[in-house]
C-alpha positions as CSV (number, residue, x, y, z in Angstrom):
1,M,17.7,-13.2,-23.2
2,L,18.3,-16.9,-23.5
3,I,16.1,-19.2,-25.5
4,K,15.0,-21.1,-22.4
5,E,14.0,-17.8,-20.8
6,V,11.8,-17.0,-23.8
7,E,10.3,-20.5,-23.7
8,T,9.4,-20.3,-20.0
9,I,7.4,-17.0,-20.4
10,K,3.7,-17.9,-20.6
11,S,1.5,-15.9,-22.8
12,I,-0.9,-13.7,-20.9
13,K,-4.5,-14.1,-22.0
14,P,-6.8,-11.1,-21.8
15,L,-9.1,-11.0,-18.8
16,T,-12.8,-11.3,-19.1
17,P,-14.8,-8.3,-17.9
18,Q,-15.7,-10.2,-14.7
19,Q,-12.0,-11.0,-14.0
20,Q,-11.1,-7.4,-14.7
21,R,-13.6,-6.2,-12.2
22,I,-12.3,-8.6,-9.6
23,D,-8.7,-7.6,-10.3
24,T,-9.7,-3.9,-10.0
25,L,-11.4,-4.5,-6.7
26,K,-8.4,-6.4,-5.4
27,Q,-6.2,-3.4,-6.4
28,Q,-8.5,-1.0,-4.6
29,V,-8.4,-3.1,-1.5
30,K,-4.6,-3.0,-1.5
31,R,-4.5,0.8,-2.0
32,S,-7.1,1.2,0.8
33,Q,-5.1,-0.9,3.2
34,E,-1.9,1.0,2.4
35,A,-3.8,4.3,2.9
36,V,-5.1,3.1,6.3
37,K,-1.6,2.0,7.3
38,A,-0.1,5.4,6.2
39,E,-2.9,7.3,8.1
40,R,-2.3,5.3,11.3
41,Q,1.4,6.0,11.0
42,R,0.8,9.7,10.4
43,Q,-1.5,9.9,13.5
44,Q,1.2,8.2,15.6
45,V,3.8,10.7,14.5
46,A,1.4,13.6,15.2
47,K,0.6,12.2,18.7
48,A,4.3,11.7,19.5
49,Q,5.1,15.3,18.4
50,Q,2.3,16.6,20.6
51,Q,3.7,14.7,23.6
52,L,7.2,16.0,22.9
53,Q,5.8,19.6,22.8
54,K,3.9,19.0,26.1
55,A,7.0,17.6,27.7
56,G,9.1,20.5,26.6
57,A,6.5,23.1,27.8
58,V,6.1,21.6,31.3
59,K,9.8,22.0,32.2
60,P,10.4,25.4,33.9
């Protein structure tokens, strides 16, 4: 590490309990949003697979 890199690093102060709670809630929101996005994608894939199965079954 260069000296100027060390100088530019700011010290991180500990969060207050209120700030920790807000930070935790924000993290929960992000995880929930990612879970919803993943579930929607999973459902799209399942629906597409069902459509492919139906399309394959219809052909004589």
